[in-house]
Steps between C-alpha positions, in 0.01 A plus 500: 500500500137475602296815567555435872838672446310825432484788742651511844151540654402170328800339653404635843137375452636155394723488802212589732275234343768226526581594858134503603459139358810390682351593841350153533757273330351190677206536254723481193671214330885490459467603142257778586750640753778471245290696247418771741858548597596517131234766460641685800843485351375634169347798673812572717722481194286756324535719808886448479515322833770254394581335842139439577444368143770241553348397828159453337660288234663283764183467692318402177753235430483368853121468485514336161729223630198393714269472196379151445254460206304221674456692817173700491485452124152636463593818700808546298314487172232736611742744659779487242344411169728756326819401693649197320707359783876502479531641151300808581662553832848486348390725214368764746810490709716534183312809403548644839867432498534650143309805616727539799810469278378780279424717800841439661694545178316797352317661790172492311214245477 
């Protein structure tokens, strides 16, 4: 897993940053909102907040369904150069679900 799975305080910091950015969702593209909800889910999973993590995954999926590559293409490219559309989204969600499965089955991250 990436270094973002590090300490609990880093997870709290990541959650705070994602939530601050989501204060004005009207300024974000659909893919941008999906990415931030995925980041929120990652932080919540690290904090062992399973129910909230699942909600964040569902919200990310919902926002991603509204992603259209042609809509605001320049904004999408600038904002999400590292987020390779559907493949990356599904990969991130799969990592979250795997992390949750480990947490639920073993009780440790």
